[in-house]
PLY file of the C-alpha trace (Angstrom):
ply
format ascii 1.0
element vertex 214
property float x
property float y
property float z
element edge 213
property int vertex1
property int vertex2
end_header
-68.25 -60.22 58.93
-70.74 -62.00 61.12
-73.73 -60.40 62.82
-71.81 -59.71 66.03
-69.15 -57.75 64.17
-71.73 -55.76 62.23
-73.66 -54.87 65.39
-70.41 -53.91 67.16
-69.48 -51.63 64.25
-72.92 -50.00 64.28
-72.78 -49.45 68.04
-69.31 -47.98 67.70
-70.56 -45.60 64.99
-73.49 -44.53 67.19
-71.27 -43.83 70.19
-68.71 -42.02 68.05
-71.36 -39.76 66.54
-72.82 -39.11 69.99
-69.66 -37.84 71.62
-68.74 -35.80 68.54
-72.13 -34.11 68.72
-71.55 -33.40 72.41
-68.17 -31.84 71.64
-69.62 -29.72 68.84
-72.39 -28.32 71.05
-70.04 -27.59 73.96
-69.12 -23.99 74.74
-65.49 -25.16 75.02
-65.09 -27.84 72.34
-61.35 -28.35 72.73
-61.56 -28.72 76.50
-64.58 -31.02 76.10
-62.67 -33.21 73.63
-59.66 -33.41 75.94
-61.81 -34.18 78.98
-63.71 -37.02 77.33
-60.50 -38.58 75.99
-58.86 -38.35 79.42
-61.78 -39.75 81.38
-62.33 -42.52 78.82
-58.71 -43.65 79.19
-58.62 -43.87 82.98
-61.05 -46.82 83.41
-59.20 -49.02 80.92
-55.76 -48.73 82.51
-56.46 -51.39 85.19
-57.42 -53.71 82.35
-53.75 -53.89 81.35
-53.12 -55.87 84.54
-55.45 -58.50 83.12
-54.51 -58.52 79.41
-50.90 -57.33 79.59
-49.14 -55.01 77.16
-49.31 -55.37 73.38
-46.50 -57.17 71.57
-43.46 -55.11 70.59
-44.48 -55.19 66.92
-47.60 -53.15 67.74
-45.85 -50.20 69.37
-44.76 -48.44 66.14
-48.38 -48.58 65.02
-49.53 -47.23 68.40
-47.09 -44.33 68.08
-48.19 -43.57 64.52
-51.88 -43.82 65.41
-51.45 -41.53 68.41
-49.66 -38.83 66.41
-52.20 -39.03 63.62
-55.06 -38.91 66.11
-53.84 -35.61 67.59
-53.57 -34.11 64.11
-56.99 -35.47 63.14
-58.69 -34.17 66.28
-57.07 -30.76 65.78
-58.38 -30.60 62.21
-61.81 -31.82 63.32
-62.08 -29.18 66.04
-61.12 -26.51 63.52
-63.73 -27.81 61.09
-66.38 -27.77 63.83
-65.51 -24.16 64.59
-66.05 -23.18 60.96
-68.87 -25.45 59.80
-72.03 -27.17 60.94
-72.02 -30.64 62.48
-74.50 -31.91 59.90
-71.94 -31.34 57.13
-68.59 -31.78 58.86
-69.15 -35.06 60.67
-70.75 -37.12 57.88
-68.25 -35.85 55.30
-65.32 -36.75 57.56
-66.67 -40.27 58.06
-67.48 -40.70 54.37
-64.05 -39.53 53.23
-62.45 -41.92 55.71
-64.40 -44.89 54.32
-63.56 -43.99 50.73
-59.86 -43.85 51.57
-59.71 -46.88 53.86
-60.98 -49.29 51.21
-58.15 -48.75 48.67
-55.52 -48.25 51.38
-56.51 -51.48 53.13
-56.34 -53.33 49.81
-52.93 -51.91 48.97
-51.27 -52.07 52.39
-52.92 -55.04 54.08
-54.19 -57.07 51.17
-57.79 -56.77 52.35
-60.45 -57.33 49.73
-64.15 -56.56 49.92
-67.06 -58.37 48.34
-69.73 -57.10 45.99
-72.11 -56.19 48.83
-69.47 -54.17 50.65
-68.46 -52.44 47.42
-72.09 -51.50 46.83
-72.14 -49.98 50.30
-69.02 -47.94 49.52
-70.62 -46.70 46.29
-73.68 -45.65 48.29
-71.37 -43.66 50.56
-69.80 -42.05 47.48
-73.25 -40.98 46.32
-74.11 -39.63 49.77
-70.83 -37.70 49.89
-71.57 -36.17 46.49
-75.00 -35.02 47.70
-73.49 -33.54 50.87
-70.77 -31.76 48.89
-73.35 -30.36 46.48
-75.53 -29.18 49.35
-72.52 -27.64 51.10
-71.58 -25.80 47.91
-75.07 -24.27 47.84
-74.81 -23.22 51.48
-72.84 -20.00 51.59
-72.37 -20.50 55.33
-69.99 -23.40 54.61
-66.65 -21.91 53.62
-63.90 -23.52 51.60
-61.75 -23.30 54.72
-64.29 -25.39 56.64
-64.41 -27.96 53.85
-60.61 -28.01 53.73
-60.26 -28.82 57.44
-63.05 -31.39 57.06
-61.10 -33.18 54.33
-57.92 -33.09 56.42
-59.83 -34.69 59.29
-61.19 -37.33 56.90
-57.71 -38.17 55.62
-56.42 -38.35 59.20
-59.26 -40.62 60.27
-58.50 -43.02 57.43
-54.82 -43.08 58.33
-55.66 -43.82 61.98
-57.96 -46.68 60.98
-55.24 -48.23 58.83
-52.66 -47.91 61.62
-55.01 -49.42 64.19
-56.01 -52.22 61.83
-52.38 -53.15 61.30
-51.41 -52.68 64.93
-54.18 -54.73 66.46
-53.30 -57.68 64.22
-49.78 -57.89 65.62
-50.59 -56.82 69.19
-51.39 -60.32 70.44
-54.57 -59.02 72.06
-57.09 -56.51 70.66
-57.92 -55.52 74.24
-54.30 -54.72 75.04
-53.96 -52.61 71.90
-57.23 -50.77 72.54
-56.42 -50.07 76.18
-52.95 -48.72 75.42
-53.97 -46.58 72.46
-56.77 -45.04 74.53
-54.18 -44.04 77.13
-51.65 -42.72 74.60
-54.33 -40.70 72.80
-55.40 -39.11 76.08
-51.78 -38.36 77.05
-51.06 -36.82 73.66
-54.17 -34.65 73.79
-53.31 -33.46 77.29
-49.82 -32.59 76.03
-51.37 -30.63 73.16
-53.43 -28.70 75.71
-50.60 -28.27 78.22
-50.78 -24.46 77.93
-54.38 -24.61 79.20
-53.37 -26.28 82.48
-52.91 -29.71 83.98
-54.87 -32.74 82.77
-57.17 -32.45 85.78
-57.81 -28.81 84.93
-59.20 -29.96 81.57
-62.01 -31.74 83.40
-63.25 -28.56 85.08
-66.75 -27.81 83.88
-66.71 -30.76 81.45
-68.10 -33.56 83.59
-71.46 -33.49 81.80
-69.67 -34.45 78.57
-66.80 -36.56 79.87
-68.67 -38.88 82.25
-71.30 -40.19 79.78
-68.58 -40.71 77.16
-66.40 -42.61 79.63
-69.34 -44.83 80.61
-70.14 -45.47 76.92
0 1
1 2
2 3
3 4
4 5
5 6
6 7
7 8
8 9
9 10
10 11
11 12
12 13
13 14
14 15
15 16
16 17
17 18
18 19
19 20
20 21
21 22
22 23
23 24
24 25
25 26
26 27
27 28
28 29
29 30
30 31
31 32
32 33
33 34
34 35
35 36
36 37
37 38
38 39
39 40
40 41
41 42
42 43
43 44
44 45
45 46
46 47
47 48
48 49
49 50
50 51
51 52
52 53
53 54
54 55
55 56
56 57
57 58
58 59
59 60
60 61
61 62
62 63
63 64
64 65
65 66
66 67
67 68
68 69
69 70
70 71
71 72
72 73
73 74
74 75
75 76
76 77
77 78
78 79
79 80
80 81
81 82
82 83
83 84
84 85
85 86
86 87
87 88
88 89
89 90
90 91
91 92
92 93
93 94
94 95
95 96
96 97
97 98
98 99
99 100
100 101
101 102
102 103
103 104
104 105
105 106
106 107
107 108
108 109
109 110
110 111
111 112
112 113
113 114
114 115
115 116
116 117
117 118
118 119
119 120
120 121
121 122
122 123
123 124
124 125
125 126
126 127
127 128
128 129
129 130
130 131
131 132
132 133
133 134
134 135
135 136
136 137
137 138
138 139
139 140
140 141
141 142
142 143
143 144
144 145
145 146
146 147
147 148
148 149
149 150
150 151
151 152
152 153
153 154
154 155
155 156
156 157
157 158
158 159
159 160
160 161
161 162
162 163
163 164
164 165
165 166
166 167
167 168
168 169
169 170
170 171
171 172
172 173
173 174
174 175
175 176
176 177
177 178
178 179
179 180
180 181
181 182
182 183
183 184
184 185
185 186
186 187
187 188
188 189
189 190
190 191
191 192
192 193
193 194
194 195
195 196
196 197
197 198
198 199
199 200
200 201
201 202
202 203
203 204
204 205
205 206
206 207
207 208
208 209
209 210
210 211
211 212
212 213
């Protein structure tokens, strides 16, 4: 990876952590999650007029990623309801990294160098410390840790699907634009009992607008 890719990954991680923190602190986390996904998808739709749709080979991966994303978000919201952000979020991300490395090697033939492997081992050590600290904290239940692990597994599966899909999409922009829209549509469908998609935005502009801009 060159410097641009590393900086892009770090910026992505910062933004991802930011909107997750905003969802966790919201009085209506599920509605906040739905609102930010919906409002983030709307600005990218016109971009499809410029980049076009992804190649046909990418659509099975888009479908798989979208389904997995709904399951992952559901598990993550449940984990947030039961545990603190300082434990849930970093453990989810760490579990995802630990799973992506062997899965990417087995499914996509990706191999990492010594430096990257050292980074993964550092994450393993950090995860062990977090798990030990969580075990000492009686406020963190086994149920919370269980949902956290489910969210971590789901995140890893989504990353693998997106990695495979974007490679055959013909355009990373086309893939990203479409999967943003399908994720928003799927989340709105999940929340259909709570009202229309526009109803999900009610009272959530403070969360949804900054995320959409980011």
